[in-house]
Residue, then its C-alpha position, 0 to 999 in steps of 0.5 A: x094144818x089147814x084153817x078150819x074154814x079151808x077144810x069146811x069149804x073143801x068138804x062142802x065142795x065134795x058134799x054139794x058136788x056129790x063126788x063123795x057119794x059117787x066114789x065112796x064105793x071105791x074108797x071107803x074101806x070096810x069100816x072106821x075107828x072114830x075118835x072123840x074126846x070131850x062130850x059135853x054141852x057147849x058153853x060160851x067162851x066169848x069167840x076164844x075156843x082154841x080146843x074146840x075141836x076136842x068137843x062135841x055136844x051130846x046132842x051131836x053124838x046122839x045125832x050122829x049115833x042115829x044117823x049111823x043107824x039109819x045108814x046101816x052103819x053097825x056099831x061094834x066093839x074095839x075087839x070086833x073092829x079088830x077081828x074085821x080088820x084082820x079078816x079084811x072083810x065086813x058084811x056092813x060098814x062098822x064103826x068103833x067109837x073111841x074117846x081119848x083121855x078119860x074125862x069126866x064128861x065121857x062118864x055123865x054124858x057120853x055114856x048115858x048116850x052110847x047106852x040109849x043107842x046100844x053102841x059099844x065104846x072104848x075110853x083110852x086111860x092115861x093113868x095121870x089123868x085119872x089120878x088128877x095129876x096131869x098138867x092138861x097143859x093146853x087146857x091150862x094154856x087157854x084158861x090163862x089166856x082167857x083170863x088175861x089182857x095181856x100175857x108174857x112168858x119165857x118159852x125155850x130161851x125166847x120171851x113171848x109177849x102178847x095183847x090178849x084183850x080180844x078174841x083174835x088176840x087171844x087166838x094169836x097168843x095161844x097158837x104162838x105159845x102153843x107151837x113153842x110149848x108143843x114143839x120147842x120143849x121136851x116132853x118132860x120139860x114141857x110140864x115143868x114149863x106149864x106147872x111154873x106158868x100156871x102158877x104165875x097165872x094162880x091156876x092149880x094144875x091139879x085142881x083143874x085135872x081133878x075137876x076134868x078127868x074121871x076117878x078110878x071108882x068111876x072107871x071101874x064103874x063104866x068098865x062094868x058096862x059090857x058096851x064099855x072097853x078101857x084101853x091104855x094111853x100111856x102114864x102121863x100123855x106124853x108123845x111117845x115118838x119125841x121120847x127116848x126108846x126107853x122111856x117110850x117103852x115104859x110109858x106104855x108098859x107102866x100104863x098097862x100095868x097101872x090099869x091092870x091094878x086098877x081094873x084086875x085085867x091088862x088092857x090089850x089096846x092102845x092109843x098113842x097121845x096126839x098120834x101124828x106122825x111125829x108123835x107115833x111112828x114105826x118105832x113106837x108101833x113096834x113098841x106098843x107090840x113089845x109092851x103086850x098090845x094087841x092093836x093101837x090107834x094113832x090120829x092118822x086120818x083114814x077108814x079101814x082097808x084090808x091092807x090095815x090087817x098087816x098094821x094093827x098097831x098103827x090104825x087111822x081113826x076118822x075125828x068127829x071134830x068139835x069144829x064140823x058138827x053137821x051131818x053132812x061133814x060126817x057123811x063126806x068125812x065117812x066116804x073116806x074120799x077126803x082121807x084118800x085125797x089127802x093120803x095121795x090115794x094111799x090106802x095104808x099110812x103106816x110108816 
């Protein structure tokens, strides 16, 4: 994955050259599904913030919504976005805002901003997170490293020892451990490992999750707003593409059923955790359909084109990334040009 500095250089080059404006009419498609995670005030993390890409400030969200309105981009619900995708046309470029996981800051900070702009939004709930029992392992790993000056851990048979006194050392340690935990362990083993690791670091995994997540009462309250749509995001926030077919299907089916129990109606839409090509592929798109979902989003990058009408269970999104909180970057991304370049000018990447 390219370093954030490299990406900023590329985006700046496209912006200041005007290439994104020149080519937008040919590559921007009919609309987009936007991806967010956390929306909360910025905090000083002393230079170590490995998950900063998953966080934007309320002020930036407000700025983006105002900017979209000035540009004539139409805010639509997930259902309306799917309708237009099926049609393959839209009189105005549309934007569907989605938020993954179901964090408390969505309720406290994002919701008021969406209401102020009369902007529909969809929150994808992983039921274990809402229960307050999920491991949120990437955050636990960050918390442990942030509090340490040195660290040693055994992952998948390898002992990893790191100095973590400086921000640079902490970042290196995080990248090394993240890679081992994310890719070296099966999904269930990953969670067993993080619980054991957290215990050695004096971190209460469930207390951390409970503090980060909305409760079911809060989910019910936000769901009463006509602007809000609740979708499913598995039970345990597992990468379904790395699981057996049976286990992946159950993650989807049971999450749909659990939300139906809590809210009184089964969600029609799904979001694949992690959502990259390894974490969600063709088999999983078919499983989502089998589980009863009408449409689903990935984290594959791109705009919506008429060809996506045939791939409603594999829709791409545009990330509002915390490392790129400037309107010029959003403009370049919304032109569709960076994604067309990355996808070698394939409009649809759903294999």
